[in-house]
C-alpha positions as CSV (number, residue, x, y, z in Angstrom):
1,M,12.5,-14.0,16.2
2,D,15.1,-13.3,13.4
3,T,15.6,-16.2,11.1
4,G,18.6,-14.8,9.6
5,K,16.8,-14.6,6.1
6,S,16.8,-11.3,4.2
7,S,13.4,-10.1,3.6
8,S,13.7,-6.7,2.2
9,I,10.8,-4.8,0.5
10,P,11.3,-4.1,-3.1
11,A,11.7,-0.4,-4.1
12,R,9.1,-0.6,-6.8
13,L,6.4,-1.6,-4.1
14,I,7.6,1.3,-1.8
15,F,7.3,3.7,-4.8
16,L,3.8,2.6,-5.7
17,D,2.8,2.8,-2.0
18,V,4.1,6.5,-1.9
19,I,2.1,7.5,-5.2
20,G,-0.8,5.6,-3.9
21,T,-0.7,7.5,-0.5
22,A,-0.4,10.7,-2.3
23,L,-3.5,9.9,-4.4
24,L,-5.5,8.7,-1.5
25,T,-4.6,11.7,0.5
26,I,-5.6,14.1,-2.4
27,G,-8.9,12.4,-2.8
28,L,-9.7,12.5,0.8
29,I,-8.8,16.2,1.1
30,E,-10.8,17.1,-2.0
31,G,-13.7,14.8,-1.2
32,I,-14.2,15.0,2.6
33,A,-12.4,18.3,3.7
34,E,-13.6,20.0,0.5
35,I,-10.4,21.8,0.3
36,D,-9.2,22.6,-3.3
37,V,-5.7,21.1,-3.8
38,L,-5.8,20.4,-7.6
39,P,-6.2,23.3,-10.2
40,D,-9.5,23.5,-12.0
41,D,-8.1,22.2,-15.3
42,M,-7.1,18.8,-13.6
43,R,-10.6,18.1,-12.1
44,F,-13.3,15.9,-13.7
45,Q,-16.6,14.6,-12.5
46,G,-16.1,12.1,-9.7
47,Y,-12.3,12.7,-9.5
48,E,-12.2,12.4,-5.7
49,T,-13.6,8.9,-5.8
50,A,-11.2,8.1,-8.7
51,F,-8.2,9.3,-6.7
52,I,-9.3,7.3,-3.6
53,V,-9.8,4.2,-5.5
54,A,-6.5,4.5,-7.6
55,G,-4.7,5.3,-4.2
56,C,-6.0,2.1,-2.6
57,V,-5.3,0.0,-5.7
58,L,-1.7,1.2,-5.8
59,M,-1.1,0.6,-2.1
60,A,-2.4,-2.9,-2.3
61,P,0.6,-4.7,-3.7
62,L,2.8,-3.6,-0.8
63,L,0.1,-4.9,1.6
64,V,-0.2,-8.2,-0.1
65,H,3.6,-8.6,-0.1
66,V,3.9,-8.0,3.5
67,V,1.1,-10.4,4.3
68,A,2.6,-12.9,2.2
69,L,6.0,-12.4,3.9
70,V,4.5,-12.7,7.4
71,I,2.7,-16.0,6.5
72,R,5.9,-17.4,4.9
73,R,7.8,-16.6,8.0
74,A,5.1,-18.1,10.4
75,R,5.1,-21.3,8.4
76,S,8.9,-21.4,8.4
77,A,8.9,-20.9,12.1
78,S,6.4,-23.7,12.7
79,D,8.4,-26.1,10.4
80,D,11.6,-25.2,12.4
81,A,9.8,-25.8,15.7
82,R,8.6,-29.3,14.8
83,P,10.5,-32.2,16.4
84,G,12.2,-34.5,14.0
């Protein structure tokens, strides 16, 4: 169902998503698997939770963008399908 419109994802959102994924992964590895990835001088109390939250926050803009894009396309498709 290609409408012929360009709908590229901005590079800045992909960059934020990659950074967020890295932070989330480090937080999960350190917190759940209890594998030390970071050096001791980079750790602070509750850093695992902070990394997980920061990772999710950085990943959210891409998710919001994709959901908005899908909603826009669905509305556009329903408008095109209306008789008249």
